[in-house]
Every structure is written in structure tokens, then in C-alpha cells.
NUKE-277146 format. One record per residue (C-alpha): residue number from 1; x, z, y negated. Coordinates in Angstrom, 3 decimals. Layout:
BEGIN
    n         u         w         v
  NUM         X         Z         Y
...
This chain:
BEGIN
    n         u         w         v
    1    13.153     2.007    -9.073
    2    13.321     2.564   -12.922
    3    12.051     0.352   -15.222
    4    15.065    -0.341   -17.572
    5    16.899    -1.613   -14.599
    6    13.920    -4.962   -15.121
    7    14.042    -5.216   -18.398
    8    15.238    -8.271   -20.425
    9    16.969    -5.998   -22.690
   10    18.568    -3.918   -20.176
   11    21.893    -3.864   -21.847
   12    21.143    -3.039   -25.237
   13    22.341     0.278   -25.451
   14    20.425     1.732   -28.415
   15    17.115     1.319   -26.825
   16    14.646     4.405   -25.881
   17    14.438     4.838   -21.534
   18    10.938     4.172   -20.519
   19     8.750     1.574   -21.264
   20    10.218    -1.692   -22.579
   21    11.350    -2.292   -26.204
   22     8.918    -4.862   -28.321
   23    11.461    -7.524   -27.277
   24    10.820    -6.518   -23.734
   25     6.815    -6.035   -23.995
   26     4.915    -8.927   -25.273
   27     1.704    -6.648   -26.016
   28    -0.119    -3.722   -25.007
   29    -4.078    -4.608   -24.990
   30    -7.100    -2.843   -24.272
   31   -10.452    -5.241   -22.924
   32   -13.807    -4.429   -22.663
   33   -13.535    -5.073   -18.666
   34   -11.473    -1.719   -18.223
   35   -12.735     0.582   -20.536
   36   -10.103     3.241   -21.180
   37    -7.332     1.347   -19.443
   38    -3.626    -0.214   -21.625
   39    -2.645    -2.902   -20.345
   40     1.128    -3.532   -21.067
   41     2.547    -6.870   -20.793
   42     5.596    -7.249   -19.854
   43     8.335    -9.662   -19.546
   44    10.700    -8.403   -15.867
   45    14.087    -9.164   -15.872
   46    13.598    -9.687   -11.728
   47    11.086    -9.960    -9.077
   48    12.530    -9.283    -5.958
   49    12.768    -5.337    -5.636
   50    16.213    -4.558    -2.801
   51    15.268    -1.324    -0.203
   52    17.880     1.184    -0.234
   53    20.278     0.576     2.764
   54    19.476     3.735     4.457
   55    15.596     3.433     4.416
   56    13.518     3.873     7.282
   57    11.350     1.405     5.881
   58    11.088    -2.151     8.047
   59    11.578    -4.644     5.426
   60    14.255    -4.876     3.021
   61    12.758    -6.532    -0.100
   62     9.704    -5.699    -2.204
   63     7.527    -7.400    -5.289
   64     5.385    -5.257    -7.100
   65     3.256    -7.448    -9.645
   66     1.872    -3.892   -11.334
   67     3.137    -1.040   -12.042
   68     0.490     2.213   -12.069
   69    -3.106     1.231   -10.612
   70    -6.651     1.222   -11.533
   71    -7.882     2.051    -7.505
   72    -7.252     5.505    -9.109
   73    -6.386     7.029    -5.477
   74    -6.091    11.058    -6.618
   75    -3.977    10.885    -3.085
   76    -1.733     8.184    -3.785
   77     1.928     8.977    -2.819
   78     3.413     6.382    -6.116
   79     2.165     8.501    -8.395
   80     5.493     9.914    -9.606
   81     6.871     6.606   -10.001
   82     5.242     6.295   -13.335
   83     7.508     9.482   -14.436
   84    10.296     6.955   -14.904
   85     8.430     4.905   -17.561
   86     8.006     8.135   -19.435
   87     4.722     8.092   -18.421
   88     2.567    11.122   -16.106
   89     1.820    11.134   -12.561
   90    -1.732    11.835   -13.359
   91    -4.116    10.104   -15.972
   92    -1.505     7.624   -17.015
   93    -0.718     6.222   -13.787
   94    -4.727     5.592   -13.720
   95    -4.980     3.756   -17.076
   96    -1.769     2.782   -18.572
   97    -0.793    -0.460   -16.331
   98     2.433    -2.641   -16.926
   99     1.765    -6.392   -15.512
  100     4.937    -8.336   -14.930
  101     3.819   -11.174   -16.970
  102     6.682   -13.606   -16.054
  103     6.976   -12.335   -12.248
  104     6.250   -15.719   -10.500
  105     8.694   -17.772   -13.124
  106    11.725   -15.129   -12.318
  107    10.312   -15.068    -8.244
  108    11.186   -18.406    -8.216
  109    14.371   -18.637    -9.710
  110    15.713   -15.691    -7.525
  111    14.613   -17.127    -4.469
  112    16.496   -20.487    -5.608
  113    19.657   -18.594    -5.456
  114    22.318   -19.948    -2.240
  115    22.392   -16.354    -1.778
  116    18.945   -15.532    -0.715
  117    18.352   -15.052     3.212
  118    14.955   -15.735     3.345
  119    14.328   -11.963     4.541
  120    10.954   -10.485     4.783
  121     9.401    -9.279     1.655
  122     6.584    -6.720     1.638
  123     3.670    -6.616    -1.381
  124     1.375    -3.450    -1.535
  125     4.765    -1.111    -1.085
  126     4.237     1.139    -4.138
  127     1.310    -0.372    -5.917
  128    -1.711    -2.501    -4.871
  129    -1.222    -6.110    -5.701
  130    -5.078    -6.808    -5.551
  131    -5.856    -4.301    -7.725
  132    -8.598    -5.273   -10.467
  133    -6.047    -6.303   -12.833
  134    -4.968    -9.136   -10.948
  135    -8.833   -10.635   -11.486
  136    -7.266   -10.939   -14.900
  137    -3.732   -12.241   -14.293
  138    -3.956   -14.114   -11.235
  139     0.288   -13.757   -10.332
  140    -0.556   -13.311    -6.693
  141    -1.211   -16.887    -5.741
  142     2.101   -17.641    -7.323
  143     3.937   -15.379    -5.530
  144     2.425   -16.475    -2.302
  145     3.100   -20.047    -3.131
  146     6.851   -19.248    -3.819
  147     7.204   -17.311    -0.855
  148     6.400   -19.881     1.219
  149     7.818   -22.863    -0.598
  150    11.384   -20.978    -0.088
  151    10.639   -20.133     3.576
  152    10.372   -16.608     3.214
  153     8.411   -14.366     5.528
  154     5.883   -12.083     3.591
  155     3.045    -9.415     4.278
  156     0.296    -8.032     1.951
  157    -1.195    -4.368     2.432
  158    -3.943    -3.993     0.602
  159    -7.420    -1.881    -0.206
  160    -8.836    -4.575    -2.992
  161   -11.074    -7.144    -1.629
  162    -9.907    -9.286    -4.005
  163    -7.816   -10.501    -1.450
  164   -10.202   -12.870    -0.407
  165    -9.613   -15.042    -2.920
  166    -6.076   -15.648    -1.626
  167    -7.478   -15.492     2.377
  168    -7.442   -19.634     2.382
  169    -3.674   -20.100     0.543
  170    -2.154   -17.633     3.267
  171    -4.165   -19.117     6.176
  172    -2.363   -22.401     4.442
  173     1.179   -20.376     4.083
  174     1.268   -19.393     7.430
  175     1.333   -22.595     8.856
  176     5.148   -22.510     7.634
  177     6.168   -19.069     7.251
  178     5.527   -15.451     8.872
  179     2.418   -14.229     7.239
  180     1.309   -10.338     7.811
  181    -1.758    -9.010     6.305
  182    -2.731    -4.943     6.356
  183    -6.444    -3.211     4.763
  184    -5.899     0.264     4.419
  185    -9.039     2.528     4.928
  186    -9.754     5.685     5.743
  187   -12.494     7.809     3.930
  188   -16.229     6.777     5.039
  189   -18.344     9.411     3.677
  190   -19.664     7.438     0.337
  191   -19.385    11.093    -2.180
  192   -15.867    11.798    -0.686
  193   -14.751     8.176    -1.182
  194   -16.309     7.957    -4.914
  195   -14.231    11.487    -5.851
  196   -10.938    10.779    -4.241
  197   -10.662     6.737    -4.594
  198   -12.803     6.114    -7.428
  199   -11.672     2.562    -8.196
  200   -11.886     1.471    -5.016
  201   -14.076    -1.233    -3.091
  202   -16.262     0.113    -0.610
  203   -15.233     1.038     3.069
  204   -17.570    -1.334     4.035
  205   -16.747    -4.375     1.580
  206   -12.505    -3.540     2.889
  207   -14.555    -4.117     6.451
  208   -15.547    -7.363     5.583
  209   -12.337    -8.089     4.016
  210   -10.922    -7.283     7.561
  211   -13.475    -9.752     9.275
  212   -12.266   -12.680     6.285
  213    -9.105   -12.384     7.372
  214    -9.385   -12.914    11.029
  215   -11.865   -15.720    10.502
  216    -8.987   -17.400     9.153
  217    -6.762   -16.853    12.188
  218    -4.700   -14.177    10.230
  219    -3.849   -11.011    12.191
  220    -5.026    -8.489    10.619
  221    -4.107    -4.472    11.173
  222    -5.774    -1.601    10.053
  223    -4.401     1.765     8.482
  224    -6.441     4.494     9.057
  225    -4.282     6.400     6.158
  226    -4.325     8.610     4.885
  227    -6.048    11.353     7.476
  228    -6.984    14.077     6.057
  229    -7.009    17.563     7.130
  230   -10.303    19.114     7.396
  231   -11.717    16.436     5.514
  232   -11.932    13.445     7.913
  233    -9.951    14.560    10.870
  234   -13.252    15.406    12.445
  235   -14.014    13.711    15.712
  236   -16.917    12.375    14.904
  237   -15.402    10.953    11.541
  238   -12.274     9.291    13.562
  239   -14.854     7.612    16.015
  240   -17.332     6.147    13.459
  241   -13.867     4.717    11.639
  242   -12.451     3.203    14.544
  243   -15.461     1.729    15.506
  244   -15.982     0.047    12.582
  245   -12.473    -1.273    12.639
  246   -12.444    -2.357    16.150
  247   -16.184    -4.309    15.223
  248   -14.674    -5.955    12.209
  249   -11.995    -7.462    14.655
  250    -8.752    -5.893    13.661
  251    -5.869    -6.833    15.595
  252    -4.364    -3.097    15.270
  253    -4.536     0.359    14.212
  254    -2.196     2.644    12.537
  255    -3.242     6.266    12.204
  256    -0.972     8.272     8.837
  257    -1.997    11.509     7.762
  258    -1.908    13.034     4.493
  259     1.309    13.212     2.920
  260     1.948    14.691    -0.419
  261     5.216    13.555    -2.451
  262     5.755    15.249    -5.819
  263     3.112    13.703    -8.459
  264     0.630    13.041    -6.100
  265     1.084    16.708    -5.014
  266    -0.093    18.672    -7.903
  267    -2.716    16.112    -8.763
  268    -4.129    16.337    -5.275
  269    -4.078    20.006    -5.898
  270    -5.557    20.124    -8.641
  271    -8.721    18.047    -7.012
  272    -8.546    20.082    -3.860
  273    -8.979    23.377    -5.907
  274   -11.676    22.096    -7.850
  275   -13.846    20.163    -5.034
  276   -12.968    21.680    -1.893
  277   -11.272    25.486    -2.910
  278   -11.858    26.900     0.531
  279    -9.444    24.286     2.073
  280    -6.615    25.437    -0.379
  281    -5.031    27.853     2.344
  282    -4.732    25.564     4.946
  283    -3.108    22.592     2.710
  284    -0.543    25.463     1.745
  285     0.059    26.194     5.184
  286     0.283    22.475     6.433
  287     2.218    21.155     3.331
  288     4.451    24.645     2.982
  289     7.626    22.737     4.684
  290     7.107    19.344     2.060
  291     5.467    16.135     1.748
  292     4.621    15.711     5.427
  293     2.466    17.464     7.421
  294     4.460    19.497    10.587
  295     5.128    18.344    14.156
  296     2.358    19.939    15.901
  297    -0.732    18.450    13.419
  298     0.824    14.994    13.985
  299     0.584    15.714    18.091
  300    -2.954    17.047    17.885
  301    -3.786    14.181    15.840
  302    -2.308    11.626    18.537
  303    -4.033    13.499    21.054
  304    -7.268    13.277    19.231
  305    -7.402     9.528    18.431
  306    -6.076     8.446    22.043
  307    -9.191     8.892    23.749
  308   -10.972     6.728    21.020
  309    -9.275     4.176    20.764
  310    -9.410     3.256    24.309
  311   -13.283     4.123    23.819
  312   -13.154     1.219    21.441
  313   -10.947    -1.327    23.113
  314    -8.044    -0.853    20.949
  315    -5.816     0.617    23.109
  316    -5.087    -2.776    24.371
  317    -2.698    -3.799    21.817
  318    -0.696    -0.515    22.645
  319    -0.836    -1.251    26.438
  320     0.780    -5.311    25.093
  321     3.430    -3.476    23.187
  322     4.496    -0.967    26.112
  323     5.038    -4.087    28.337
  324     7.196    -5.689    25.629
  325     9.316    -2.595    24.629
  326     7.674    -1.970    21.199
  327     6.256     1.484    19.738
  328     2.516     2.253    20.231
  329    -0.058     2.811    18.037
  330    -0.829     6.577    16.951
  331     0.496     8.384    14.256
  332     3.734     8.078    12.964
  333     6.319    10.648    12.224
  334     8.143    12.231     9.520
  335     9.745     9.541     6.743
  336     7.431     7.159     8.764
  337     4.288     7.400     6.954
  338     4.738     4.489     4.591
  339     4.840     1.558     7.507
  340     3.410     0.950    10.450
  341     3.024     1.793    14.103
  342     0.527     0.116    16.170
  343     0.216    -3.854    16.579
  344     1.766    -4.600    13.200
  345     5.309    -5.555    14.183
  346     8.096    -3.326    13.745
  347    11.013    -3.072    12.044
  348    10.537    -6.371    10.221
  349    10.078    -8.085    13.601
  350     8.299   -10.900    14.052
  351     6.078   -12.172    16.894
  352     4.176   -15.171    17.922
  353     0.553   -14.915    17.624
  354    -2.141   -17.883    18.551
  355    -1.891   -20.736    16.599
  356     1.723   -21.092    16.296
  357     1.679   -18.741    13.817
  358     3.404   -15.425    13.008
  359     3.241   -12.162    11.814
  360     5.456    -9.704    10.271
  361     5.068    -5.738     9.729
  362     2.923    -5.048     6.370
  363     3.825    -1.442     4.783
  364     0.893     0.550     4.390
  365     0.534     2.277     1.589
  366    -1.308     7.736    -5.564
  367    -3.522    16.517   -16.592
  368     0.172    15.964   -15.462
  369     1.567    17.605   -12.522
  370     1.738    20.524   -13.546
  371    -0.810    22.520   -11.333
  372     0.462    22.883    -7.571
  373    -1.309    25.238    -5.616
  374     0.084    23.774    -2.025
């Protein structure tokens, strides 16, 4: 969604496109805790983003408190959205962060409209709502409370362990509205993690988040995402990952192969050529048809994951879903990589869980993009 459509001054035809004008932009600041990063504090005109009617996403509305992301994941599929702000999808995405400072007030106004039908709202579909900037601005507690007070179901997908701060609040509001929670993690090698997602908390810290969520009585699915061909799809890697996820008490697993949309494709290509040049020909072949891996790779990955799910006791969720006529755990197909299969509810459906709580489907899951080797 282009930023111009959310600015307070959107109707002023004299303004340049891209970043907000002085009337929409409160200030741009650099703070010691985020060296090299500029935080653009803005006044947003809207909080709820409506998903296009023809989308296959299992939700109709999203909220994005931030644009750009301090996680700095090389592979992030949302990188190209920064170009709509006249910023680049590479370094700018990592360091030029837009903060919607009035988000909670605007959201409460929108939720109070008679036309609002209390449809599921997903958080974490574009950039992470629990990236490090949230520790400074604390927007999420107000967002969660506003949604719950209006009777609106919500779900969160995050890599940010800062979410532990709000687990008690989420558990509280889950008594009144459906709440879903998902944690994304897939890279277990410390060096690869530091190279590909330098701003993301460690996998071990994210497993601790899974434990904290389930200990609070909430369902917590894990997105094993993205699986990187030739880097994290070895049998030993997948086995170790699923063993750790099962031990953390996750209530479901969704395996998502890497997809490379424009913006992420160029940024990831440069990284791959620099760090793993021997894999460049394989990636050219795999992604020759576009952003998604071909069907034969998805089938291969599904066959590889299936026995591991059974080994670690994660297939019981798939069996329960099969009896209920719901999609099984496994690997989403083309166009499905951004929303879950597995124990998280499909197509926005809400299903009962223990103690009267209910859960709804969280979504998943990032030099300017001039170099493309793939």
C-alpha cells in the first residue's frame, strides 16, 4: 500500500510523492540505541489495511505499525514495499524506518465505525511489529487492546522476542477474542544467522518465546521459514530444527521454502554471489520461473519433512486436521508462501482451543536492487 494514501495531507496535489511532507512527517530522528538508523515519525491517516478481494491471504485486514525493518533479513519478501516510499529495497529498508506514531488513536476511530464487522486483523504480514523500534515506541499494547476492546479477532507473526513483554496482555484478551500467535525461525547455524538476519534475535531466544507463549495458555505455531535450498534443507538441519520446535511445545509447524520477489531477489542475489558463489547456478535454475520454487522442489521438501514430523510427534496435529477436513502440515504451494498451512487455522477460520480460548490464523512472513544473478 502506497504511503501517500495514509498521509494526513494525501489530498494536497502540490506535494512530492514518497515520504510525507512536513505536515505528515513529525520529525526524523537518530538515536544512540540504533546507530546508523533514521526513524521517521509520521501521522498516519489510516491504520487498517484492506487486503485485495482477489488475494489468497486468509485474512482481509492487516495493521503495520512500522515500514522498513531493523531485523535486516537479506531475504525479506517485503523489501520492495520500501520503493513505494521513494526509498530503496536494500540498505534503506534496513535503516530508514517509518513509525506511525498516532496508530492507536486512528485505529480506535476506525474500529468504532458502525461499518466495522470485526473481521480478523493480522499483524506481522509486511514488517515485524516487534522489531527493535517497538521497544522505543510501544505501539503494540495499544493496538492489541484496541482490537480486543472492539471484539476483533487478531493474530501476530513475529521474529521479535520483544513480544514476550505482551504475552500476559495477549493471554488476557484471549479470554474475550480469538488470538493467534506464530513465531518464524528457520536458520540454526550461528554464522548463517548472523549473515542473513543480523538484527533478529537468536533461534534459541525465539524458542524461549514459543515456550513463553504456550506456557501462558496460548497456541503458538512455528513457521520454519524460509527454508533455503542448499543451505538449510539438509536432512540433519531439518531434523534438528523440528526437534527443537517440538521440545519448545509448538502447537503446529508450517514449512515455507524461500520465495524471492523483486527487491528481495536482487538483495539476496548479491549476498549469495558474495557468500556462496557455488550455489548461484542452482538458484538460477530453481527460480528461473519467478519468485517461487518449482513444484518438484516443494514435493521433495514435503517428502523430506513428513517423516521428521512423525519422528518428533508433530504429525498428530496433521492427523487431527485431516479428520476435520482441514489442510495438513506441510509445504505451501505457489502463492501460499505468505500464509500458513498446518495447525494454524486456514482461511481465517477460528477453531476452539483449551480453556475456552480460540485461535485464528496468523500469516507468516525482507546497494539498491540492481544486481540480479537469479
